[in-house]
C-alpha positions as CSV (number, residue, x, y, z in Angstrom):
1,M,51.4,-0.1,4.0
2,D,51.2,-0.8,0.3
3,S,48.3,-2.8,-1.0
4,P,47.5,-4.3,-4.4
5,V,45.7,-2.1,-6.9
6,W,42.6,-4.2,-6.7
7,V,42.3,-3.6,-3.0
8,Y,42.3,0.2,-3.6
9,L,39.8,-0.4,-6.4
10,L,37.6,-2.3,-3.9
11,G,37.8,0.7,-1.5
12,L,37.1,3.1,-4.3
13,A,34.0,1.0,-5.3
14,G,32.8,1.2,-1.7
15,M,33.3,5.0,-1.6
16,G,31.6,5.2,-5.0
17,I,28.5,3.5,-3.6
18,Y,28.5,5.9,-0.6
19,G,28.9,8.8,-3.1
20,L,26.0,7.5,-5.2
21,R,23.8,7.3,-2.1
22,I,24.4,10.9,-1.1
23,L,24.1,12.0,-4.7
24,I,20.6,10.5,-5.0
25,Q,19.6,11.8,-1.6
26,W,20.8,15.3,-2.4
27,Y,19.0,15.3,-5.8
28,M,15.7,14.2,-4.1
29,S,16.2,16.8,-1.4
30,E,16.8,19.6,-3.9
31,K,13.6,18.7,-5.7
32,S,11.5,18.8,-2.5
33,K,13.4,21.8,-1.0
34,R,13.8,19.8,2.3
35,V,16.1,17.0,3.5
36,E,14.8,13.6,2.3
37,S,15.5,10.2,3.7
38,P,14.8,7.8,0.8
39,G,15.0,4.1,1.0
40,I,17.6,3.8,-1.7
41,Y,19.9,5.9,0.5
42,W,19.8,3.3,3.2
43,V,20.1,0.3,0.9
44,L,23.2,1.8,-0.8
45,S,24.6,2.6,2.7
46,S,24.3,-1.0,3.6
47,V,25.9,-2.2,0.4
48,G,28.7,0.3,0.7
49,A,29.3,-0.7,4.4
50,V,29.9,-4.3,3.3
51,V,32.4,-3.3,0.7
52,L,34.3,-1.0,3.0
53,Y,34.3,-3.6,5.8
54,L,36.2,-5.8,3.4
55,Y,38.5,-2.9,2.4
56,G,39.3,-2.1,6.0
57,W,40.1,-5.8,6.7
58,L,42.4,-6.1,3.7
59,R,44.1,-2.8,4.6
60,K,44.3,-3.9,8.2
61,D,42.9,-0.6,9.2
62,F,41.0,-0.7,12.5
63,S,39.7,2.8,12.2
64,I,37.8,1.9,9.0
65,I,36.4,-1.3,10.5
66,F,35.4,0.6,13.7
67,G,33.6,3.3,11.7
68,E,31.6,0.8,9.5
69,S,30.6,-1.2,12.6
70,V,28.9,1.8,14.2
71,G,26.6,2.6,11.3
72,Y,25.9,-0.9,9.9
73,Y,23.0,-2.0,12.0
74,I,21.6,1.5,12.0
75,Y,21.3,1.3,8.2
76,M,19.4,-1.9,8.7
77,W,17.0,-0.3,11.2
78,N,16.2,2.5,8.7
79,I,15.6,-0.1,5.9
80,S,13.3,-1.9,8.3
81,I,11.3,1.2,9.5
82,L,10.8,2.1,5.8
83,G,9.2,-1.3,5.2
84,L,11.8,-2.3,2.6
85,Y,12.5,-5.8,4.1
86,K,8.9,-7.0,3.6
87,K,9.7,-8.6,0.2
88,V,13.3,-9.6,1.0
89,P,13.9,-13.3,1.7
90,R,14.6,-13.9,5.4
91,F,17.9,-15.7,4.7
92,V,19.2,-12.6,2.9
93,I,18.4,-10.5,6.0
94,V,20.1,-13.0,8.3
95,L,23.2,-13.0,6.0
96,Q,23.3,-9.2,6.1
97,A,23.0,-9.2,9.9
98,V,25.8,-11.8,10.6
99,F,28.3,-10.4,8.0
100,P,30.0,-7.9,10.3
101,L,30.2,-10.5,13.1
102,V,31.9,-12.9,10.7
103,I,34.5,-10.3,9.8
104,L,35.1,-9.4,13.4
105,A,35.4,-13.0,14.3
106,L,38.1,-13.5,11.6
107,I,40.0,-10.4,12.8
108,V,40.0,-11.3,16.5
109,R,40.2,-15.1,16.3
110,D,43.9,-14.7,17.1
111,L,44.0,-11.9,19.6
112,P,47.8,-11.4,19.7
113,T,47.9,-11.2,15.9
114,F,44.9,-8.8,15.9
115,T,46.7,-6.5,18.4
116,E,49.9,-6.6,16.5
117,T,48.4,-6.1,13.1
118,F,45.5,-3.8,13.7
119,I,46.5,-1.9,16.8
120,H,50.3,-1.9,16.9
121,N,50.6,-1.3,13.1
122,E,54.0,0.0,12.2
123,Y,52.4,1.9,9.2
124,V,49.9,3.6,11.5
125,P,51.4,5.3,14.6
126,M,49.2,5.1,17.7
127,K,48.4,8.8,17.8
128,L,47.4,8.8,14.1
129,L,45.3,5.7,14.7
130,L,43.5,7.3,17.6
131,F,42.9,10.4,15.5
132,G,41.5,8.3,12.7
133,V,39.3,6.4,15.1
134,A,38.1,9.7,16.6
135,G,37.3,11.0,13.1
136,Q,35.3,7.8,12.3
137,A,33.6,8.1,15.7
138,V,32.4,11.6,15.1
139,Y,31.4,10.7,11.6
140,E,29.5,7.6,12.6
141,L,28.0,9.1,15.7
142,R,25.9,11.0,13.3
143,S,24.2,7.7,12.6
144,V,23.6,7.1,16.3
145,Y,22.1,10.5,16.6
146,Q,19.9,9.9,13.5
147,L,18.7,6.6,15.0
148,V,17.8,8.1,18.4
149,Y,16.1,11.1,16.7
150,S,14.2,8.8,14.2
151,Y,13.3,6.2,16.8
152,R,11.5,8.7,19.0
153,R,9.5,9.9,16.0
154,K,8.9,6.4,14.6
155,A,10.2,7.5,11.1
156,S,13.4,7.6,9.1
157,I,14.7,11.2,9.3
158,L,18.0,12.8,8.6
159,P,18.0,15.7,11.1
160,T,20.3,18.8,11.2
161,G,22.6,17.4,13.8
162,H,23.3,14.4,11.6
163,W,24.8,16.7,8.9
164,V,26.8,18.8,11.4
165,M,28.6,15.6,12.7
166,A,29.0,14.4,9.1
167,V,30.9,17.6,8.1
168,I,33.1,17.5,11.2
169,G,33.8,13.8,10.8
170,S,34.6,14.2,7.1
171,V,37.2,16.9,7.8
172,M,38.9,14.6,10.3
173,I,38.8,11.6,8.0
174,I,40.3,13.6,5.1
175,I,43.2,14.7,7.3
176,Y,43.7,11.2,8.5
177,G,43.7,9.8,5.0
178,L,46.1,12.4,3.7
179,I,48.6,11.8,6.5
180,R,48.3,8.0,6.0
181,H,48.6,8.4,2.2
182,D,45.3,6.6,1.8
183,W,44.0,8.5,-1.2
184,V,40.9,6.3,-1.4
185,L,39.8,7.4,2.1
186,A,40.5,11.0,1.5
187,I,38.9,11.2,-1.9
188,G,35.9,9.3,-0.7
189,Q,35.0,12.2,1.6
190,F,34.0,14.3,-1.4
191,S,30.5,13.8,-0.1
192,I,31.3,16.6,2.4
193,V,30.0,18.9,-0.3
194,F,26.6,17.3,-0.2
195,S,26.6,17.1,3.5
196,L,27.2,20.9,3.6
197,R,24.3,21.4,1.2
198,N,22.0,19.1,3.2
199,L,23.0,21.1,6.3
200,M,21.9,24.3,4.5
201,L,18.6,22.7,3.4
202,S,18.0,21.4,6.9
203,V,18.5,24.8,8.5
204,A,16.2,26.4,6.0
205,S,13.6,23.7,6.5
206,S,13.8,24.2,10.3
207,K,13.0,27.9,9.8
208,R,10.0,26.9,7.7
209,M,8.9,24.4,10.3
210,N,8.8,27.1,12.9
211,K,6.1,28.7,10.8
212,V,4.1,25.6,10.1
213,T,0.4,25.7,11.1
214,K,-0.1,24.1,14.5
215,L,-3.3,22.6,15.9
216,L,-4.6,23.8,19.2
217,M,-6.6,21.1,21.1
218,V,-8.2,21.5,24.5
219,R,-8.1,18.5,26.9
220,P,-11.5,18.3,28.6
221,V,-12.2,18.0,32.3
222,C,-16.0,18.3,32.4
223,F,-17.1,17.1,29.0
224,G,-20.8,16.4,28.7
225,F,-24.2,17.1,27.1
226,N,-24.5,20.9,26.8
227,E,-28.1,22.0,27.5
228,Q,-27.4,25.5,26.2
229,T,-26.5,24.3,22.6
230,A,-28.8,21.4,22.2
231,S,-31.7,23.4,20.8
232,S,-29.8,24.3,17.7
233,N,-27.6,21.2,17.3
234,V,-29.6,18.1,16.3
235,F,-26.3,16.1,16.2
236,Q,-26.2,16.1,20.0
237,H,-27.6,13.2,21.9
238,R,-27.9,12.4,25.6
239,S,-25.8,9.4,26.5
240,Q,-27.1,6.7,28.8
241,Q,-23.6,5.7,29.7
242,E,-22.0,6.9,32.9
243,D,-18.6,8.7,33.0
244,V,-18.8,10.2,29.5
245,Q,-15.9,12.5,30.6
246,R,-13.6,9.4,31.0
247,Y,-14.5,8.1,27.5
248,A,-14.1,11.5,26.0
249,L,-10.7,11.9,27.6
250,E,-9.5,8.5,26.2
251,E,-10.7,9.5,22.8
252,F,-9.1,12.9,22.9
253,D,-5.7,11.4,24.0
254,G,-5.9,8.8,21.3
255,M,-6.5,11.4,18.7
256,V,-3.6,13.6,19.9
257,S,-1.4,10.5,19.9
258,I,-2.3,9.7,16.3
259,L,-1.6,13.3,15.1
260,K,1.8,13.4,17.0
261,D,2.8,10.0,15.6
262,H,2.4,11.5,12.2
263,N,4.5,14.5,13.2
264,V,1.6,16.9,13.1
265,P,2.4,19.8,15.5
266,V,-0.2,19.9,18.3
267,V,-0.5,22.4,21.1
268,V,-2.6,20.8,23.9
269,V,-4.2,23.1,26.5
270,E,-5.5,21.6,29.7
271,D,-9.1,22.7,30.5
272,T,-9.9,23.7,34.1
273,P,-12.7,22.4,36.3
274,E,-14.0,26.0,36.8
275,P,-15.7,27.6,35.1
276,Q,-17.5,24.5,33.7
277,T,-17.3,24.4,29.9
278,P,-18.7,21.1,28.6
279,D,-17.9,22.0,25.0
280,S,-14.3,23.2,25.5
281,I,-13.1,20.2,23.5
282,F,-14.3,22.2,20.4
283,P,-12.0,25.2,20.4
284,N,-12.3,26.1,16.7
285,N,-15.6,27.9,17.4
286,W,-14.3,30.8,19.4
287,F,-11.1,32.0,17.7
288,S,-9.2,31.9,14.5
289,T,-5.7,33.0,13.5
290,H,-4.5,34.4,10.2
291,A,-1.3,34.8,8.2
292,D,-1.2,38.5,8.8
293,G,-0.8,38.0,12.5
294,T,-4.5,38.6,13.4
295,L,-6.2,36.7,16.2
296,V,-10.0,36.9,15.9
297,L,-12.3,36.3,18.9
298,Y,-15.9,35.5,18.1
299,P,-19.4,36.0,19.6
300,M,-20.7,32.7,20.9
301,F,-24.4,31.6,21.0
302,A,-24.3,29.7,24.3
303,P,-23.3,31.7,27.5
304,N,-21.3,28.8,28.8
305,R,-19.3,28.6,25.6
306,R,-18.2,32.3,26.0
307,L,-16.3,31.2,29.1
308,E,-14.0,29.2,26.8
309,R,-12.3,32.5,25.8
310,D,-9.8,32.0,28.6
311,P,-7.0,34.6,29.0
312,A,-4.4,32.0,29.6
313,T,-5.4,30.1,26.5
314,I,-5.4,33.3,24.5
315,R,-1.8,34.0,25.6
316,T,-0.8,30.5,24.5
317,I,-2.3,31.1,21.1
318,M,-0.7,34.5,20.8
319,G,2.7,33.1,21.7
320,A,2.4,30.2,19.2
321,A,1.1,32.3,16.4
322,G,3.2,35.4,16.9
323,T,0.0,37.5,17.1
324,K,0.3,41.1,16.0
325,R,-3.2,42.3,16.6
326,I,-6.5,41.1,18.2
327,L,-9.8,41.6,16.4
328,D,-12.5,41.1,19.1
329,L,-16.0,40.5,17.7
330,S,-17.4,39.2,20.9
331,D,-19.3,42.5,21.6
332,W,-21.9,41.3,19.1
333,E,-23.1,39.0,21.8
334,D,-24.7,42.0,23.6
335,K,-26.9,42.5,20.4
336,G,-27.8,38.8,20.2
337,K,-25.7,38.3,17.0
338,F,-23.3,35.4,16.7
339,L,-20.6,34.0,14.4
340,E,-18.8,30.9,15.7
341,S,-15.5,31.1,13.8
342,T,-14.5,28.2,11.6
343,G,-17.7,26.3,12.7
344,S,-19.9,29.0,11.2
345,M,-17.6,29.7,8.3
346,V,-15.5,27.5,6.0
347,L,-12.7,29.6,4.8
348,D,-10.9,29.5,1.5
349,R,-7.9,31.4,2.8
350,K,-6.1,31.5,-0.5
351,G,-9.2,32.7,-2.5
352,R,-10.4,35.0,0.4
353,V,-13.9,33.5,0.4
354,A,-15.9,32.7,3.5
355,Y,-18.7,30.1,3.0
356,A,-21.4,30.2,5.6
357,C,-24.9,28.7,6.1
358,R,-27.4,30.8,7.9
359,S,-28.4,29.6,11.4
360,P,-29.0,30.9,14.9
361,R,-25.2,30.7,15.4
362,T,-24.3,32.4,12.1
363,S,-25.4,36.0,11.8
364,E,-25.1,37.7,8.4
365,V,-24.3,41.1,9.9
366,V,-21.4,39.7,12.0
367,L,-20.2,37.8,8.9
368,D,-20.2,41.0,6.9
369,D,-18.2,42.6,9.8
370,F,-15.6,39.8,9.7
371,C,-15.3,39.9,5.9
372,H,-14.9,43.7,5.8
373,K,-12.2,43.7,8.4
374,L,-10.3,40.7,7.1
375,G,-10.8,41.2,3.4
376,Y,-13.0,38.2,2.6
377,N,-16.0,37.8,0.3
378,A,-19.0,36.0,1.8
379,I,-21.0,33.3,0.1
380,L,-24.1,32.7,2.2
381,F,-26.6,29.9,1.8
382,D,-29.4,28.0,3.5
383,A,-28.9,24.4,4.5
384,V,-31.4,22.4,6.5
385,D,-31.6,18.9,8.1
386,R,-34.2,16.3,7.4
387,G,-36.5,18.1,9.9
388,G,-36.2,21.3,8.0
389,N,-34.1,23.0,10.7
390,P,-31.1,25.1,9.8
391,I,-27.9,23.2,10.1
392,Y,-26.0,24.8,13.0
393,H,-22.5,24.9,11.5
394,T,-21.2,25.1,8.0
395,N,-18.3,22.9,8.8
396,V,-20.5,19.8,8.9
397,V,-21.9,20.6,5.4
398,M,-18.6,21.2,3.7
399,S,-14.8,21.4,4.1
400,I,-12.1,22.9,1.9
401,G,-8.6,21.6,1.3
402,E,-5.9,23.0,-0.9
403,R,-7.0,20.9,-4.0
404,F,-10.3,19.5,-3.0
405,A,-13.6,20.4,-1.3
406,V,-16.2,18.1,0.4
407,L,-19.7,19.3,-0.1
408,C,-23.2,18.0,0.8
409,E,-25.4,19.3,-1.9
410,D,-28.5,17.5,-0.7
411,V,-29.1,19.9,2.3
412,I,-28.6,23.2,0.4
413,I,-32.2,24.1,-0.5
414,S,-31.6,26.9,-3.0
415,P,-30.4,25.8,-6.5
416,P,-29.0,29.2,-7.3
417,E,-27.1,29.3,-4.1
418,L,-25.8,25.8,-4.7
419,K,-24.7,26.8,-8.2
420,V,-22.7,29.8,-6.8
421,I,-21.0,27.5,-4.3
422,E,-20.1,24.9,-6.9
423,S,-18.9,27.4,-9.5
424,N,-16.7,29.2,-7.0
425,L,-15.2,25.9,-5.8
426,S,-14.6,24.7,-9.4
427,A,-13.1,28.1,-10.4
428,S,-10.6,27.7,-7.5
429,G,-9.3,24.5,-9.2
430,R,-10.6,22.2,-6.5
431,K,-12.1,18.7,-7.0
432,I,-15.5,18.6,-5.4
433,V,-16.2,15.4,-3.5
434,R,-20.0,15.2,-3.1
435,I,-21.5,13.5,0.0
436,T,-25.1,12.6,0.8
437,A,-27.2,13.9,3.7
438,E,-26.7,10.5,5.4
439,Q,-23.0,10.8,5.1
440,M,-23.1,14.3,6.4
441,R,-25.0,13.0,9.5
442,H,-22.0,10.7,10.0
443,Y,-19.7,13.8,9.9
444,A,-18.2,13.0,6.5
445,G,-18.1,16.8,5.8
446,N,-16.4,17.6,9.1
447,V,-12.8,16.9,8.0
448,L,-9.7,19.0,8.0
449,E,-6.6,19.0,5.8
450,V,-3.4,19.3,7.9
451,R,0.3,19.2,7.2
452,N,3.1,17.9,9.4
453,V,6.5,19.3,10.0
454,F,7.8,17.5,6.9
455,E,5.1,19.2,4.8
456,E,3.3,15.9,4.3
457,T,-0.5,16.2,3.9
458,F,-3.1,14.4,5.9
459,I,-6.9,14.5,5.9
460,V,-8.2,14.1,9.4
461,M,-11.7,12.7,10.0
462,S,-13.5,10.5,12.5
463,Q,-13.7,6.7,12.0
464,T,-17.5,7.3,11.8
465,A,-17.0,9.6,8.8
466,K,-14.6,7.3,7.1
467,D,-16.9,4.3,7.5
468,S,-19.7,6.2,5.8
469,L,-17.7,7.0,2.7
470,T,-17.6,4.8,-0.4
471,P,-14.4,3.2,-1.7
472,E,-14.5,5.7,-4.6
473,Q,-14.8,8.7,-2.3
474,L,-12.0,7.4,-0.1
475,E,-9.8,6.8,-3.1
476,T,-10.4,10.4,-4.3
477,L,-9.7,12.0,-1.0
478,G,-6.7,9.7,-0.5
479,G,-5.2,11.2,-3.7
480,F,-5.0,14.5,-1.9
481,G,-3.4,13.3,1.4
482,Q,-3.2,10.3,3.7
483,I,-6.5,9.8,5.6
484,L,-6.1,9.8,9.4
485,A,-9.3,8.3,11.0
486,V,-9.7,8.8,14.7
487,Q,-12.1,6.9,17.1
488,I,-14.2,9.6,18.8
489,P,-17.8,8.1,19.0
490,H,-18.7,9.4,22.5
491,I,-17.5,12.9,21.7
492,E,-19.5,12.8,18.5
493,E,-22.7,11.5,20.1
494,V,-22.8,13.7,23.2
495,G,-21.0,16.8,21.9
496,G,-22.5,16.9,18.4
497,G,-19.2,17.7,16.8
498,S,-16.5,15.7,15.2
499,A,-12.8,15.7,14.3
500,R,-12.6,19.0,12.6
501,C,-14.3,20.8,15.5
502,M,-11.7,19.5,17.9
503,M,-8.8,21.2,16.0
504,A,-8.3,24.9,15.8
505,E,-5.5,26.1,13.5
506,I,-2.7,28.3,14.8
507,I,-1.3,30.0,11.7
508,C,2.1,31.5,12.4
509,C,2.7,34.9,10.8
């Protein structure tokens, strides 16, 4: 079927818009070294679909109309999930939504004519038409797959399967266009080059995702006030409320849900009723994993916390991390010496520095043993609460992210020791966010920088901690990652630990 030149130009314009969208998306993906799903991609997809709808109608080509119909509303969903409709007048959205329906109504208003023109088309044999429809179906099913994949994750994502179907569908459409002498349709599939490149980026990104740091969290079954740790942890308080376990479980599940909603990989381990471990919700105190494949087990101050080193949980950690060796420091317990992992130490993993404040739970000799065997340099200091008691864990005094550090200077009693800490943090290129002793008591120092599977950065803290920070402090921290605040008041009050204590990093080697 011959068509006027302007019809071909219209089709070429639609394909050009599609080409522009993939060009922009590919450029942004190359810059970030991962497959991106930018808003402009979906806006141009929607515009291109409108133009190609008209082109398919004018060419009386049902395969084109069918193909555009599949993806049209999926484009709109992605625009919506990205929040791009917020400033668009409602009537524009309505017009966009009804446009395909109007075209379809015009096509089928006279069913016999529709059947004769679009289905029994003398220029398009039935077998060729079915092949063209199949090609469009495969190509557009990528959008359906993308929708299902993204909907489950509540985010606009272009997954690997999307690009596999795009490549297969493009090949079929090119063949269809060449047989039908529709050079616009064939040439328009030049985007197959970018689909192939996105497929390569997606596969490479998937391999990196398999090595992303995961968070191990333990779902409690007997959470409560731990008598054996209370003497050295002034953050613990007895609760007058009944059924603290139920509240803790609700808070735990809520925190896990928030992390997963933001695509942060979480490994949840179910605690067991026996042996009773009231502090099992804080797994970061008894183990740590390292990039060289080392799993370290630590000596714990409280006897009932030593029971948390459960063989089944250790196997889970080893499987997730790809552990190559175990460094067991727990024998120090027999000598009354303790070091409670990333509670006792705040690690600058890149700079190989272990910051630690002295306390009954942090022994200098065990710290030296750890540093010697793992290749760290120790920076020891004294930090006390308002009663003059040593602060039980370093991770309530400070935290370290890739480009920032949170530090409570007020509780560090030695000016020379404080100077060493500050100079080392500054030399590492980190911005120091200083908090007060009062903010520390609200767990503002007990925060953790995490990344999700898309390498987006988040700073996890409790709502208590966030509420204690000033707008300026929040703005500074927000510049280094999105703040995720979780509601865990009962866990904080009774357990004497906060958000960071509930997350133990599983670093894949």
